[in-house]
C-alpha positions as a Python dict, from the first residue, in 0.01 Angstrom:
ca = {
    (1, 'M'): (0, 0, 0),
    (2, 'A'): (147, 339, -98),
    (3, 'L'): (71, 629, 137),
    (4, 'C'): (345, 876, 39),
    (5, 'T'): (453, 896, -323),
    (6, 'G'): (688, 1151, -475),
    (7, 'S'): (815, 1268, -136),
    (8, 'R'): (1165, 1410, -95),
    (9, 'D'): (1154, 1297, 269),
    (10, 'P'): (953, 972, 259),
    (11, 'E'): (1042, 834, 604),
    (12, 'T'): (921, 1135, 800),
    (13, 'D'): (625, 1209, 569),
    (14, 'L'): (511, 848, 597),
    (15, 'A'): (545, 862, 976),
    (16, 'R'): (316, 1167, 993),
    (17, 'A'): (62, 998, 761),
    (18, 'L'): (61, 687, 981),
    (19, 'I'): (22, 893, 1301),
    (20, 'A'): (-278, 1064, 1135),
    (21, 'R'): (-429, 716, 1088),
    (22, 'G'): (-363, 623, 1450),
    (23, 'I'): (-77, 384, 1372),
    (24, 'A'): (235, 375, 1592),
    (25, 'G'): (537, 150, 1640),
    (26, 'M'): (793, 53, 1378),
    (27, 'V'): (749, 46, 999),
    (28, 'K'): (969, -115, 736),
    (29, 'L'): (1004, 88, 414),
    (30, 'L'): (1064, -82, 81),
    (31, 'H'): (1200, 75, -237),
    (32, 'A'): (910, 134, -477),
    (33, 'D'): (1086, -3, -787),
    (34, 'T'): (1288, -292, -647),
    (35, 'G'): (1088, -390, -338),
    (36, 'K'): (1415, -410, -144),
    (37, 'H'): (1441, -296, 219),
    (38, 'R'): (1510, 79, 235),
    (39, 'S'): (1491, 150, 610),
    (40, 'T'): (1308, 70, 932),
    (41, 'V'): (1158, 370, 1110),
    (42, 'N'): (1020, 439, 1457),
    (43, 'I'): (695, 614, 1360),
    (44, 'E'): (663, 835, 1669),
    (45, 'K'): (1022, 962, 1651),
    (46, 'A'): (1024, 1014, 1274),
    (47, 'A'): (696, 1211, 1281),
    (48, 'R'): (862, 1475, 1502),
    (49, 'V'): (1148, 1555, 1260),
    (50, 'T'): (1212, 1650, 899),
    (51, 'V'): (1520, 1668, 679),
    (52, 'K'): (1696, 2002, 634),
    (53, 'E'): (1907, 2039, 321),
    (54, 'D'): (2127, 2349, 342),
    (55, 'G'): (2433, 2214, 169),
    (56, 'T'): (2438, 1951, 442),
    (57, 'F'): (2192, 1684, 543),
    (58, 'C'): (2049, 1684, 897),
    (59, 'F'): (1729, 1621, 1089),
    (60, 'V'): (1551, 1917, 1252),
    (61, 'N'): (1232, 1945, 1456),
    (62, 'Y'): (926, 1937, 1231),
    (63, 'R'): (716, 2252, 1238),
    (64, 'Q'): (415, 2265, 1013),
    (65, 'S'): (405, 2576, 797),
    (66, 'P'): (64, 2738, 740),
    (67, 'L'): (120, 2659, 370),
    (68, 'D'): (187, 2291, 437),
    (69, 'Q'): (-87, 2038, 475),
    (70, 'P'): (-10, 1730, 683),
    (71, 'P'): (-9, 1397, 504),
    (72, 'A'): (-371, 1289, 522),
    (73, 'A'): (-495, 946, 598),
    (74, 'E'): (-679, 788, 309),
    (75, 'E'): (-1037, 905, 292),
    (76, 'V'): (-1316, 655, 266),
    (77, 'E'): (-1520, 706, -48),
    (78, 'V'): (-1894, 671, 4),
    (79, 'L'): (-2106, 609, -303),
    (80, 'P'): (-2480, 661, -307),
    (81, 'T'): (-2679, 342, -352),
    (82, 'M'): (-3032, 267, -456),
    (83, 'P'): (-3260, 26, -272),
    (84, 'P'): (-3278, -315, -443),
    (85, 'E'): (-3648, -265, -525),
    (86, 'A'): (-3582, 56, -721),
    (87, 'N'): (-3534, -14, -1093),
    (88, 'E'): (-3477, 343, -1207),
    (89, 'A'): (-3321, 658, -1075),
    (90, 'A'): (-3574, 915, -957),
}
């Protein structure tokens, strides 16, 4: 199941998406193309940080910008249905 695609920081973005769905613990990430193990992440710890790229690579505390939207949990799609006895739409 893919929750975060096209992310420049997939581990921490995935962690925030899983927290939004109420999931905690450890998660094993696999490379999308090869299916090989990429990393194993502590969801609670990873959700609190993000990667800073200023010529160097380091983790910093995550602070949501007003322009950012948190990774959302998948929404359930609800489709209208007709009762079995109805043959036509009204």
